[in-house]
C-alpha positions in Angstrom: 79.3 116.1 82.5 81.0 114.1 79.4 82.9 117.0 78.2 80.1 119.9 78.2 78.1 117.7 75.8 80.1 118.1 72.9 78.9 115.5 70.2 82.0 113.4 69.0 82.3 112.0 65.5 84.9 109.2 64.3 87.1 111.7 62.8 89.1 113.8 65.0 88.6 117.3 64.5 91.4 119.3 66.0 89.7 122.6 66.1 86.7 121.2 67.6 89.2 119.2 70.5 90.5 123.0 71.0 87.3 124.5 71.6 85.8 121.7 73.7 89.0 121.8 75.9 88.8 125.7 76.0 85.1 125.7 77.7 86.4 123.0 80.2 89.8 124.5 81.1 88.0 127.7 81.6 84.9 126.1 83.6 87.6 124.4 86.0 90.6 127.0 86.2 92.9 124.6 84.1 95.9 126.2 81.6 94.1 126.7 78.3 96.8 124.5 76.5 95.9 120.8 76.5 99.3 119.9 75.5 100.8 121.7 78.7 103.4 118.9 80.4 102.2 119.5 84.0 98.5 118.3 83.2 99.4 114.5 83.3 96.3 113.9 81.3 95.8 112.5 77.8 92.7 114.9 76.7 92.3 114.0 73.2 91.8 110.4 74.2 88.9 111.9 76.5 87.9 114.0 73.9 87.5 110.8 71.3 85.8 109.0 73.8 83.3 111.3 74.5 84.2 111.8 78.2 85.3 114.7 80.1 85.6 115.8 84.1 82.7 115.4 86.3 81.0 118.5 87.8 83.8 118.5 90.2 86.5 118.8 87.5 87.7 115.3 88.3 88.9 113.4 84.9 88.6 109.5 84.8 91.8 108.1 85.8 92.1 105.8 82.4 93.2 109.3 81.0 96.0 110.2 83.4 99.4 109.6 81.7 102.6 108.3 83.2 104.0 110.2 85.8 100.8 111.4 87.2 101.0 112.6 90.9 98.2 110.1 91.9 98.9 107.1 89.4 100.0 105.0 92.6 97.4 104.8 95.5 97.0 103.1 98.7 93.6 101.9 98.5 92.2 99.3 101.3 95.8 98.7 102.1 97.2 97.9 98.4 99.0 100.0 96.4 97.0 100.2 93.3 98.2 102.0 89.7 95.1 104.3 89.2 95.4 104.1 85.3 95.2 100.6 84.8 93.3 99.7 88.3 95.6 96.6 89.0 97.6 96.1 92.2 101.1 96.8 92.2 103.7 93.7 93.1 105.8 93.8 96.1 108.9 94.2 93.6 106.9 97.2 91.6 106.1 98.5 95.0 110.0 98.4 96.1 111.5 100.0 92.8 108.4 102.9 93.1 109.6 103.6 96.8 113.4 103.6 95.5 112.6 106.6 93.2 110.1 108.4 95.5 107.3 107.6 93.3 105.3 106.2 96.5 105.6 106.6 100.2 108.0 104.5 102.3 106.5 102.4 105.5 108.5 105.1 107.5 107.1 108.3 105.4 103.5 107.1 106.1 103.6 106.2 110.0 105.3 109.9 110.2 102.4 111.5 108.0 100.0 109.3 110.0 101.3 110.7 113.3 101.7 114.6 112.0 97.7 114.2 111.1 96.4 112.8 114.3 
């Protein structure tokens, strides 16, 4: 979808960006303020790169901001930072669990049990 086919030049144009983002926001039911702190995406970076959401409204992970609820995901048994695509170290995992950013093994077991 590449941002509803907006042609992007090297020079950033805030007015064109706002127009581009407004179309996307209306299409996918997003807040029309691209700077809303609840978004957790860098929409300007996506615009500058000529990228946008797919047909389902999903944005490329590389535009997620720190703190996005799905920044850290367990994929094929490994914790991954979806922004960088890199696996987390055991130290990083322990710190994220400590701060409640990812689920503990006990929480995962409980969730799994509830969904069976």
